[in-house]
TORKE-36668 format. One line per 2 residues: for each residue x, y, z of C-alpha. Coordinates in nm, 3 decimals. Example, Ala and Ser with C-alpha at 12.3 -4.5 7.8 and 13.67 -1.06 7.14 Angstrom:
<pts>
1.230 -0.450 0.780 ~ 1.367 -0.106 0.714
</pts>
This chain:
<pts>
16.994 25.591 -27.751 ~ 17.045 25.229 -27.869
17.026 24.982 -27.513 ~ 17.345 24.812 -27.630
17.560 25.131 -27.695 ~ 17.691 25.302 -27.347
17.677 25.682 -27.272 ~ 17.961 25.748 -27.470
18.185 26.046 -27.329 ~ 17.915 26.064 -27.035
18.066 26.236 -26.677 ~ 18.082 26.043 -26.379
18.025 26.382 -26.174 ~ 17.645 26.224 -26.123
17.817 25.948 -25.922 ~ 18.128 26.158 -25.773
18.028 26.476 -25.758 ~ 17.623 26.467 -25.633
17.391 26.749 -25.460 ~ 17.209 26.472 -25.390
17.187 26.145 -25.285 ~ 16.893 25.856 -25.194
16.919 25.576 -25.031 ~ 16.685 25.343 -25.144
16.664 25.048 -24.875 ~ 16.778 25.280 -24.628
16.719 25.094 -24.275 ~ 16.648 25.168 -23.912
16.782 24.815 -23.795 ~ 17.090 24.853 -23.637
17.384 24.651 -23.824 ~ 17.215 24.682 -24.181
17.373 24.813 -24.454 ~ 17.120 25.054 -24.554
17.156 25.223 -24.209 ~ 17.534 25.176 -24.190
17.564 25.326 -24.568 ~ 17.279 25.614 -24.445
17.468 25.684 -24.094 ~ 17.828 25.738 -24.294
17.705 26.012 -24.486 ~ 17.568 26.174 -24.246
17.887 26.130 -24.012 ~ 18.134 26.234 -24.262
17.906 26.501 -24.317 ~ 17.767 26.489 -24.694
17.776 26.826 -24.827 ~ 17.418 26.803 -24.996
17.099 26.664 -24.957 ~ 17.013 26.323 -24.808
16.704 26.111 -24.909 ~ 16.600 25.802 -24.677
16.352 25.551 -24.912 ~ 16.150 25.297 -24.740
15.811 25.208 -24.806 ~ 15.799 25.100 -24.429
15.952 25.396 -24.260 ~ 15.838 25.777 -24.213
16.209 25.899 -24.041 ~ 16.570 25.673 -24.058
16.833 25.852 -23.836 ~ 16.580 26.205 -23.736
16.542 26.225 -24.200 ~ 16.227 26.211 -24.302
16.224 25.873 -24.544 ~ 16.021 25.844 -24.862
15.811 25.537 -24.958 ~ 15.989 25.545 -25.330
16.247 25.790 -25.492 ~ 15.933 25.910 -25.707
15.793 26.130 -25.406 ~ 16.142 26.283 -25.345
16.007 26.646 -25.433 ~ 16.391 26.762 -25.485
16.591 26.660 -25.796 ~ 16.841 26.342 -25.741
17.176 26.346 -25.851 ~ 17.313 25.957 -25.735
17.062 25.694 -25.632 ~ 17.222 25.421 -25.368
17.033 25.085 -25.431 ~ 17.105 24.864 -25.169
16.735 24.654 -25.160 ~ 16.690 24.261 -25.242
16.774 24.132 -25.609 ~ 16.397 24.049 -25.676
16.305 24.468 -25.635 ~ 16.630 24.559 -25.782
16.510 24.649 -26.135 ~ 16.200 24.871 -26.069
16.389 25.034 -25.825 ~ 16.624 25.169 -26.143
16.348 25.211 -26.361 ~ 16.184 25.456 -26.114
16.590 25.602 -26.111 ~ 16.527 25.649 -26.475
16.220 25.783 -26.472 ~ 16.323 26.048 -26.169
16.652 26.156 -26.391 ~ 16.881 26.040 -26.174
17.231 26.063 -26.290 ~ 17.414 25.752 -26.161
17.310 25.442 -25.924 ~ 17.512 25.244 -25.717
17.342 24.891 -25.681 ~ 17.487 24.760 -25.369
17.242 24.443 -25.402 ~ 17.396 24.124 -25.478
17.225 23.816 -25.721 ~ 17.346 23.938 -26.077
17.604 23.767 -26.290 ~ 17.853 23.669 -25.980
17.536 23.397 -25.905 ~ 17.447 23.277 -26.256
17.196 23.178 -26.392 ~ 16.874 23.395 -26.372
17.160 23.690 -26.250 ~ 17.289 23.750 -26.571
16.998 23.813 -26.722 ~ 16.897 24.004 -26.437
17.199 24.224 -26.510 ~ 17.141 24.277 -26.843
16.836 24.426 -26.824 ~ 16.969 24.664 -26.541
17.210 24.757 -26.769 ~ 16.964 24.791 -27.031
16.741 25.018 -26.804 ~ 17.060 25.229 -26.722
17.169 25.313 -27.045 ~ 16.788 25.415 -27.166
16.751 25.695 -26.929 ~ 17.137 25.762 -26.988
17.234 25.661 -26.554 ~ 17.570 25.571 -26.530
17.592 25.250 -26.289 ~ 17.845 25.099 -26.023
17.795 24.761 -25.895 ~ 17.617 24.562 -25.915
17.744 24.396 -25.588 ~ 17.993 24.636 -25.466
18.043 24.838 -25.192 ~ 18.011 25.174 -25.293
18.188 25.469 -25.355 ~ 18.399 25.775 -25.177
18.447 26.129 -25.267 ~ 18.663 26.287 -25.002
18.686 26.636 -25.172 ~ 18.586 26.962 -25.036
18.237 27.054 -25.131 ~ 18.184 26.715 -25.179
18.236 26.483 -24.883 ~ 18.095 26.148 -24.945
18.130 25.837 -24.795 ~ 17.860 25.633 -24.963
18.019 25.270 -24.838 ~ 17.941 25.108 -24.544
18.287 24.998 -24.434 ~ 18.320 25.136 -24.040
18.639 25.311 -24.137 ~ 18.643 25.693 -24.273
18.932 25.726 -24.497 ~ 19.135 26.005 -24.458
19.138 26.340 -24.723 ~ 19.411 26.316 -24.998
19.508 26.266 -25.374 ~ 19.511 25.916 -25.408
19.266 25.736 -25.610 ~ 19.175 25.385 -25.521
18.979 25.141 -25.736 ~ 18.883 24.768 -25.626
18.712 24.517 -25.796 ~ 18.642 24.311 -25.406
18.439 24.455 -25.139 ~ 18.578 24.293 -24.879
18.932 24.377 -24.963 ~ 18.787 24.752 -25.012
18.669 24.746 -24.671 ~ 19.052 24.651 -24.580
19.231 24.883 -24.795 ~ 19.015 25.151 -24.631
19.134 25.045 -24.320 ~ 19.495 24.989 -24.340
19.509 25.310 -24.547 ~ 19.398 25.564 -24.267
19.687 25.350 -24.016 ~ 19.915 25.438 -24.267
19.798 25.799 -24.295 ~ 19.775 25.728 -24.656
19.480 25.979 -24.790 ~ 19.225 25.881 -25.028
19.060 26.179 -25.332 ~ 18.823 25.881 -25.409
18.764 25.518 -25.430 ~ 18.536 25.281 -25.568
18.422 24.901 -25.536 ~ 18.346 24.821 -25.872
18.176 24.503 -25.838 ~ 18.071 24.330 -26.125
18.177 24.626 -26.358 ~ 17.828 24.583 -26.540
17.819 24.957 -26.679 ~ 18.076 25.133 -26.561
18.418 25.022 -26.550 ~ 18.767 25.075 -26.458
18.869 25.211 -26.769 ~ 18.574 25.443 -26.753
18.693 25.572 -26.384 ~ 19.023 25.581 -26.500
18.979 25.831 -26.757 ~ 18.777 26.050 -26.470
19.065 26.079 -26.244 ~ 19.296 26.127 -26.543
19.137 26.468 -26.557 ~ 19.067 26.510 -26.178
19.340 26.794 -26.030 ~ 19.245 26.648 -25.674
19.373 26.285 -25.814 ~ 19.770 26.280 -25.839
19.836 25.879 -25.788 ~ 19.604 25.566 -25.868
19.612 25.245 -25.698 ~ 19.429 24.932 -25.803
19.350 24.622 -25.688 ~ 19.210 24.388 -26.022
19.058 24.062 -26.051 ~ 18.995 24.087 -26.388
19.027 24.289 -26.721 ~ 18.738 24.403 -26.894
18.884 24.569 -27.189 ~ 19.254 24.561 -27.229
19.317 24.699 -27.551 ~ 19.130 25.072 -27.390
19.306 24.968 -27.075 ~ 19.668 24.978 -27.286
19.547 25.319 -27.420 ~ 19.421 25.485 -27.113
19.704 25.393 -26.934 ~ 19.964 25.436 -27.132
19.877 25.785 -27.155 ~ 19.773 25.825 -26.795
20.089 25.710 -26.664 ~ 20.304 25.979 -26.825
20.119 26.225 -26.562 ~ 19.986 26.046 -26.326
20.153 25.692 -26.141 ~ 19.912 25.408 -26.160
20.019 25.093 -25.914 ~ 19.815 24.757 -25.930
19.787 24.416 -25.776 ~ 19.611 24.204 -25.966
19.545 23.831 -25.858 ~ 19.503 23.524 -26.009
19.866 23.384 -26.087 ~ 19.835 23.024 -26.213
19.888 22.880 -26.521 ~ 19.672 22.633 -26.552
19.607 22.562 -26.960 ~ 19.993 22.619 -27.093
20.072 22.199 -27.097 ~ 19.785 22.229 -27.383
19.971 22.450 -27.604 ~ 20.097 22.330 -27.937
20.415 22.629 -27.998 ~ 20.712 22.691 -27.765
20.554 23.030 -27.731 ~ 20.200 22.921 -27.590
20.406 22.676 -27.359 ~ 20.567 22.970 -27.203
20.268 23.158 -27.177 ~ 20.115 23.110 -26.826
19.839 23.285 -26.750 ~ 20.032 23.594 -26.573
20.222 23.645 -26.827 ~ 19.999 23.885 -27.017
19.940 24.052 -26.757 ~ 20.304 24.137 -26.674
20.341 24.213 -27.049 ~ 20.026 24.375 -27.041
20.114 24.663 -26.705 ~ 20.464 24.687 -26.845
20.408 24.832 -27.159 ~ 20.157 25.112 -27.044
20.429 25.222 -26.759 ~ 20.208 25.060 -26.454
20.368 24.923 -26.187 ~ 20.265 24.587 -26.094
20.267 24.503 -25.684 ~ 20.294 24.152 -25.577
20.101 24.159 -25.261 ~ 19.847 24.456 -25.102
20.174 24.527 -24.873 ~ 20.380 24.613 -25.106
20.134 24.851 -25.247 ~ 20.102 25.033 -25.014
20.495 25.066 -24.985 ~ 20.469 25.189 -25.296
20.172 25.397 -25.223 ~ 20.350 25.572 -24.918
20.642 25.668 -25.156 ~ 20.513 25.819 -25.415
20.225 25.995 -25.236 ~ 20.456 26.256 -25.070
20.819 26.224 -25.247 ~ 20.966 26.420 -25.548
21.055 26.108 -25.827 ~ 21.456 26.022 -25.771
21.722 26.120 -26.080 ~ 21.878 25.835 -26.054
21.918 25.502 -25.810 ~ 22.207 25.600 -25.605
22.138 25.583 -25.265 ~ 22.230 25.748 -24.922
22.198 25.465 -24.630 ~ 22.182 25.658 -24.301
22.128 25.462 -23.976 ~ 22.180 25.442 -23.630
22.239 25.114 -23.565 ~ 22.514 24.849 -23.855
22.265 24.531 -23.855 ~ 21.966 24.722 -24.038
22.228 24.930 -24.298 ~ 22.331 24.591 -24.414
22.006 24.478 -24.484 ~ 21.916 24.807 -24.652
22.280 24.730 -24.858 ~ 22.168 24.374 -24.908
21.897 24.461 -25.052 ~ 21.941 24.737 -25.315
22.078 24.488 -25.595 ~ 21.707 24.319 -25.682
21.550 24.690 -25.672 ~ 21.795 24.777 -25.920
21.958 25.065 -25.694 ~ 22.323 25.106 -25.593
22.525 25.268 -25.317 ~ 22.609 25.645 -25.372
22.984 25.738 -25.364 ~ 23.007 26.039 -25.163
23.254 26.285 -25.201 ~ 23.535 26.359 -24.994
23.368 26.650 -24.881 ~ 23.047 26.539 -24.808
23.250 26.257 -24.554 ~ 23.443 26.534 -24.403
23.138 26.722 -24.325 ~ 22.967 26.410 -24.192
23.268 26.328 -23.943 ~ 23.239 26.718 -23.785
23.025 26.655 -23.524 ~ 22.971 26.277 -23.513
23.199 26.016 -23.311 ~ 23.512 25.927 -23.413
23.364 25.574 -23.431 ~ 23.126 25.676 -23.679
23.140 25.585 -23.987 ~ 23.046 25.805 -24.272
23.163 25.585 -24.563 ~ 22.820 25.533 -24.736
22.631 25.331 -24.538 ~ 22.654 25.643 -24.287
22.642 25.458 -23.921 ~ 22.598 25.748 -23.666
22.588 25.481 -23.381 ~ 22.343 25.387 -23.141
22.338 25.663 -22.870 ~ 22.242 25.945 -23.199
21.941 26.153 -23.170 ~ 21.689 26.385 -23.381
22.014 26.666 -23.426 ~ 22.194 26.445 -23.539
21.967 26.312 -23.770 ~ 21.852 26.645 -23.921
22.263 26.750 -23.964 ~ 22.388 26.449 -24.134
22.026 26.425 -24.396 ~ 22.105 26.799 -24.480
22.458 26.706 -24.538 ~ 22.368 26.410 -24.811
22.115 26.574 -24.945 ~ 22.341 26.847 -25.076
22.561 26.598 -25.249 ~ 22.511 26.544 -25.617
22.606 26.204 -25.641 ~ 22.333 26.103 -25.382
21.974 26.038 -25.572 ~ 21.774 25.960 -25.224
21.838 25.873 -24.889 ~ 21.683 25.608 -24.704
21.737 25.678 -24.325 ~ 21.680 25.399 -24.056
21.616 25.507 -23.723 ~ 21.628 25.215 -23.410
21.493 25.423 -23.102 ~ 21.696 25.365 -22.754
21.424 25.551 -22.651 ~ 21.051 25.592 -22.725
20.975 25.934 -22.718 ~ 21.287 25.985 -22.946
21.128 25.804 -23.229 ~ 20.815 26.109 -23.275
21.171 26.368 -23.265 ~ 21.377 26.192 -23.539
21.043 26.194 -23.790 ~ 20.995 26.509 -23.735
21.296 26.662 -23.866 ~ 21.296 26.391 -24.113
21.014 26.529 -24.264 ~ 21.095 26.917 -24.229
21.450 26.846 -24.373 ~ 21.313 26.674 -24.701
21.027 26.877 -24.751 ~ 21.070 27.060 -25.106
21.397 26.934 -25.151 ~ 21.411 26.732 -25.461
21.477 26.467 -25.353 ~ 21.298 26.165 -25.162
21.386 26.091 -24.820 ~ 21.199 25.737 -24.697
21.230 25.651 -24.305 ~ 21.264 25.334 -24.169
21.139 25.296 -23.790 ~ 21.213 24.965 -23.614
21.014 25.071 -23.308 ~ 20.734 24.893 -23.084
20.408 24.883 -23.228 ~ 20.213 25.138 -23.091
20.505 25.375 -23.135 ~ 20.534 25.309 -23.508
20.160 25.342 -23.489 ~ 20.211 25.701 -23.362
20.462 25.817 -23.530 ~ 20.284 25.702 -23.929
19.955 25.881 -23.799 ~ 20.156 26.188 -23.740
20.347 26.209 -23.971 ~ 20.269 25.944 -24.263
20.117 26.209 -24.495 ~ 20.434 26.416 -24.504
20.734 26.097 -24.510 ~ 20.688 25.786 -24.612
20.774 25.531 -24.270 ~ 20.849 25.203 -24.340
20.898 24.886 -24.063 ~ 21.187 24.732 -24.226
21.441 24.835 -24.484 ~ 21.337 24.578 -24.755
20.996 24.760 -24.801 ~ 21.149 25.104 -24.806
21.397 24.993 -25.071 ~ 21.145 24.813 -25.285
20.931 25.113 -25.273 ~ 21.219 25.356 -25.407
21.352 25.067 -25.658 ~ 20.971 25.169 -25.777
21.012 25.526 -25.832 ~ 21.327 25.431 -25.992
21.144 25.222 -26.250 ~ 20.886 25.475 -26.325
21.164 25.782 -26.372 ~ 21.298 25.594 -26.601
20.989 25.516 -26.793 ~ 20.881 25.895 -26.822
21.203 25.966 -26.921 ~ 21.204 25.663 -27.195
21.085 25.739 -27.562 ~ 20.719 25.550 -27.615
20.855 25.467 -27.957 ~ 20.615 25.395 -28.301
20.447 25.135 -28.493 ~ 20.664 25.091 -28.824
20.479 25.010 -29.170 ~ 20.664 24.777 -29.382
20.664 24.689 -29.748 ~ 20.446 24.336 -29.771
20.288 24.075 -30.003 ~ 19.942 24.066 -29.790
19.762 23.933 -30.071 ~ 20.025 23.624 -30.103
19.960 23.532 -29.753 ~ 19.572 23.572 -29.720
19.569 23.303 -29.967 ~ 19.817 23.105 -29.851
19.596 23.109 -29.531 ~ 19.277 23.048 -29.773
19.413 22.718 -29.909 ~ 19.483 22.589 -29.567
19.122 22.680 -29.491 ~ 19.022 22.452 -29.802
19.197 22.200 -29.708 ~ 19.075 22.188 -29.349
19.393 22.199 -29.144 ~ 19.475 22.414 -28.894
19.858 22.439 -28.937 ~ 20.013 22.514 -29.192
20.322 22.259 -29.270 ~ 20.718 22.422 -29.278
20.742 22.464 -29.672 ~ 20.361 22.689 -29.636
20.507 22.868 -29.317 ~ 20.822 22.964 -29.533
20.637 23.145 -29.763 ~ 20.480 23.378 -29.539
20.785 23.452 -29.376 ~ 20.953 23.567 -29.699
20.613 23.739 -29.807 ~ 20.636 23.978 -29.446
21.042 24.043 -29.523 ~ 21.141 23.755 -29.299
21.430 23.642 -29.473 ~ 21.429 23.226 -29.431
21.736 23.003 -29.517 ~ 21.787 22.880 -29.867
21.547 22.583 -29.848 ~ 21.315 22.424 -30.076
21.076 22.130 -30.032 ~ 21.111 21.757 -30.174
20.792 21.600 -30.252 ~ 20.994 21.308 -30.361
21.300 21.082 -30.313 ~ 21.405 21.181 -30.685
21.411 21.531 -30.625 ~ 21.683 21.529 -30.318
21.967 21.557 -30.579 ~ 21.866 21.814 -30.811
21.752 22.044 -30.502 ~ 22.064 21.943 -30.339
22.276 22.100 -30.617 ~ 22.089 22.354 -30.618
22.111 22.454 -30.266 ~ 22.489 22.370 -30.172
22.641 22.110 -29.920 ~ 22.663 22.098 -29.626
22.245 22.042 -29.554 ~ 21.953 22.014 -29.324
21.675 21.789 -29.388 ~ 21.365 21.831 -29.194
21.041 21.667 -29.226 ~ 20.715 21.881 -29.351
20.389 21.734 -29.196 ~ 20.067 21.938 -29.062
20.081 21.638 -28.818 ~ 20.365 21.679 -28.680
20.433 22.036 -28.481 ~ 20.773 21.960 -28.299
20.974 21.780 -28.565 ~ 21.335 21.718 -28.352
21.107 21.478 -28.140 ~ 21.010 21.238 -28.391
21.352 21.255 -28.512 ~ 21.218 21.473 -28.830
21.588 21.723 -28.883 ~ 21.905 21.567 -28.969
22.177 21.845 -28.958 ~ 22.526 21.847 -29.113
22.431 21.609 -29.402 ~ 22.793 21.664 -29.686
22.687 21.440 -29.973 ~ 22.463 21.258 -30.179
22.469 20.926 -29.981 ~ 22.447 21.084 -29.653
22.115 21.234 -29.773 ~ 21.976 20.968 -29.921
22.016 20.780 -29.651 ~ 21.881 21.050 -29.379
21.565 21.043 -29.601 ~ 21.494 20.679 -29.600
21.562 20.671 -29.247 ~ 21.341 20.997 -29.162
21.020 20.789 -29.401 ~ 21.062 20.514 -29.200
21.031 20.715 -28.868 ~ 20.736 20.877 -29.030
20.574 20.550 -29.119 ~ 20.603 20.425 -28.774
20.446 20.696 -28.564 ~ 20.061 20.643 -28.443
19.828 20.791 -28.578 ~ 20.031 20.775 -28.918
20.050 21.155 -29.022 ~ 20.033 21.305 -29.362
20.353 21.394 -29.499 ~ 20.407 21.594 -29.759
20.780 21.533 -29.806 ~ 21.112 21.720 -29.669
21.241 22.058 -29.690 ~ 21.634 22.077 -29.764
21.834 22.385 -29.659 ~ 22.108 22.515 -29.638
22.315 22.442 -29.305 ~ 22.343 22.792 -29.120
22.625 22.757 -28.797 ~ 22.836 23.060 -28.569
22.488 23.195 -28.509 ~ 22.290 23.292 -28.161
21.956 23.097 -28.210 ~ 21.676 23.292 -28.102
21.345 23.270 -28.143 ~ 21.014 23.524 -28.247
20.699 23.389 -28.126 ~ 20.298 23.459 -28.075
20.050 23.293 -27.888 ~ 19.706 23.378 -27.848
19.534 23.468 -27.478 ~ 19.142 23.492 -27.436
19.127 23.814 -27.287 ~ 19.414 24.020 -27.389
19.435 23.869 -27.764 ~ 19.811 23.797 -27.929
20.132 23.780 -27.688 ~ 20.472 23.838 -27.918
20.807 23.655 -27.763 ~ 21.146 23.726 -27.788
21.368 23.469 -27.586 ~ 21.649 23.257 -27.639
21.590 22.985 -27.903 ~ 21.663 22.651 -28.042
21.506 22.314 -27.912 ~ 21.604 22.385 -27.543
21.379 22.660 -27.539 ~ 21.094 22.562 -27.295
21.362 22.448 -27.087 ~ 21.550 22.752 -27.047
21.285 23.011 -27.022 ~ 21.491 23.325 -27.105
21.167 23.472 -27.276 ~ 20.996 23.851 -27.256
20.694 23.906 -27.380 ~ 20.458 24.166 -27.483
20.077 24.245 -27.591 ~ 20.056 24.336 -27.909
20.087 24.559 -28.122 ~ 20.491 24.628 -28.013
20.701 24.949 -28.107 ~ 21.000 24.954 -28.197
21.112 25.023 -27.813 ~ 20.924 24.792 -27.689
21.108 24.521 -27.949 ~ 21.450 24.646 -27.748
21.316 24.664 -27.422 ~ 21.203 24.238 -27.446
21.619 24.174 -27.605 ~ 21.754 24.399 -27.305
21.564 24.193 -27.098 ~ 21.673 23.833 -27.164
21.906 23.730 -26.945 ~ 22.086 23.607 -27.270
22.068 23.984 -27.401 ~ 22.474 24.020 -27.334
22.548 23.691 -27.621 ~ 22.352 23.963 -27.855
22.619 24.243 -27.752 ~ 22.925 24.025 -27.754
23.045 23.848 -27.442 ~ 23.367 23.694 -27.345
23.557 23.768 -27.652 ~ 23.253 23.719 -27.944
23.164 24.051 -28.165 ~ 22.816 24.195 -28.140
22.573 24.024 -28.342 ~ 22.312 24.187 -28.550
22.058 24.296 -28.310 ~ 21.896 24.520 -28.503
21.790 24.257 -28.756 ~ 21.649 24.038 -28.490
21.399 24.365 -28.359 ~ 21.322 24.395 -28.744
21.166 24.044 -28.761 ~ 20.976 24.102 -28.461
20.827 24.406 -28.575 ~ 20.770 24.214 -28.904
20.559 23.935 -28.723 ~ 20.435 24.208 -28.520
20.270 24.345 -28.857 ~ 20.187 24.009 -29.015
19.961 23.984 -28.662 ~ 19.798 24.261 -28.740
19.750 24.226 -29.103 ~ 19.588 23.864 -29.035
19.396 23.784 -28.721 ~ 19.325 23.378 -28.801
19.683 23.365 -28.655 ~ 19.616 23.156 -28.351
20.020 23.040 -28.262 ~ 20.361 23.165 -28.448
20.706 23.017 -28.354 ~ 21.041 23.157 -28.554
21.258 22.936 -28.420 ~ 21.541 22.911 -28.437
21.600 23.277 -28.580 ~ 21.945 23.284 -28.614
22.085 23.613 -28.536 ~ 22.490 23.671 -28.697
22.711 23.955 -28.716 ~ 22.641 24.071 -29.038
22.236 24.168 -29.122 ~ 22.272 23.929 -29.451
22.336 23.608 -29.186 ~ 22.050 23.681 -28.947
21.776 23.420 -29.066 ~ 21.499 23.187 -28.991
21.518 22.809 -28.984 ~ 21.247 22.690 -28.902
20.869 22.785 -28.767 ~ 20.553 22.673 -28.767
20.179 22.860 -28.758 ~ 19.852 22.768 -28.617
19.578 22.979 -28.755 ~ 19.163 22.965 -28.708
19.043 22.876 -29.072 ~ 18.693 23.020 -29.023
18.875 23.339 -29.036 ~ 19.101 23.262 -29.318
18.982 23.469 -29.607 ~ 19.169 23.500 -29.953
</pts>
């Protein structure tokens, strides 16, 4: 096997389902990582053999210790390496000679420190691939598998996770410790956990594929700091989220670098836009914080998906119900309209002062019997998709009784029930410990509403057609020739006329236009196109024409045209440094259409991003845009448009007719194919793309393209 080639399809069972574990660097020193990890293997009752390895100790924690992994008489499936960095490579080499299947390198001092650490990590990967070993780390806190037959806690975390069905991936060891602590306090059970560290050999994508096939894992939570291979993640996550929800927290939301972008699209695409676009396309739910991640996990881990967003709120206090009701719209939920029969049945047995109209306020003296009866009634109503039950206990002991009946009634009912318990911390902790695995319990209404909203969004995604990537008949060779000519001239930016020819070659209609290279050409071209006209300067050095007076609209005769030309040339001559000017583009005037934009920018990690939005000269002010990672499907294109605040402008509003959205969708898809066919394109704007009532009225009237000349070939 080549040292550069990863062991394709190699199972991770050697890591997560070992029959024997060697701890290389096991220690007798209290509080050391080597002692804590070894202790956790024993304390959690790992159902395999454990071999401490330490050349200076004969016995550690009542177990025989070996000087080297090579001295262990039995086979070793997994080795945990916790030795100083200068000894790590030798330990890996010995593991390879021993036939170890998987290694977890806790040791630090690799790529994260730079310099020699980078080379050391490359050597570690080479050793693993030479021997066919899978490696998690280095610089990580370990792995866990709570499943029966394994019961392995190979971390130094002081918290023992509860068994369950959640797979948890963390890129940060420190966050991993906090995550395990919080999961246990909420009653959430974990099937497997992995602290990935530097992700030098086993990646997060490898782990997703492993959990995709694991029957004991039904929900995946991720704390991410970076994507190693976004394209592979897209393929895996798109497939996996059809059967198992994935919820992710991605740190790093700054927008540094956007100001340096030349195109409108580049300026609008902050560093976090690509992450949002990627996760949205894959069906991955993004949480804004660890707290929100767990709020979602509570609901997904124990409740069925709702069929819709109609919510009944059951409470014993009006204030929390108002808070929950106010939070519904932002989560794309609504109050369910109860049937007359439901309200009549609710009223039977409640105080005459109680409100049986949603939200249902049973008043403060209500007990677990009232909650049980009313919840059963609400769940029978076909107009109710989910129930949020809020309880402010007048006496502490009643909280457990209410949680118990809510868990019992909701079990197997087919509709999600979420509980908000606004009680003292010690009461809340006890109830979560006792019922958290069966019933999602929240401290405040907004968290419950947000989690339910995430469930509805996920259900909508599952019901949605994934779409397809269409292929259009285009003139690829013509465009390749244009890009090669730009390369030969030593340029990166196409002039407007060149960009027009590129768009037309890919079936993106452009307003009737013609380049004039001199003043003498004006009259002839104007007669061919017809008045009124728009005049635009064409220069590879002028990116934003309106900023320098390079666009004049509404020209109605020859005299106006010649004056506009003379003034435009004079303004260009005054620019320092003096730009190259190829001439002016005369173009038919297009009015009474909605200005939209189609854009492309290139993210260093994610590759090309496509943008749709309201266009024109104020696109960066309005910022009503949507992004997707290339390539996009027809469904992606439609969802981009529908996510815009200005979408009603296309569908007809205030008496305006419906515009030809289909032509705009096709323009987005044709640009996506243009990017697929020509990887040299770095940035692109079709702005504005005029969307009219009829397809014939939908045309591009301006655009720009920037390429990497070295990648432009004929």
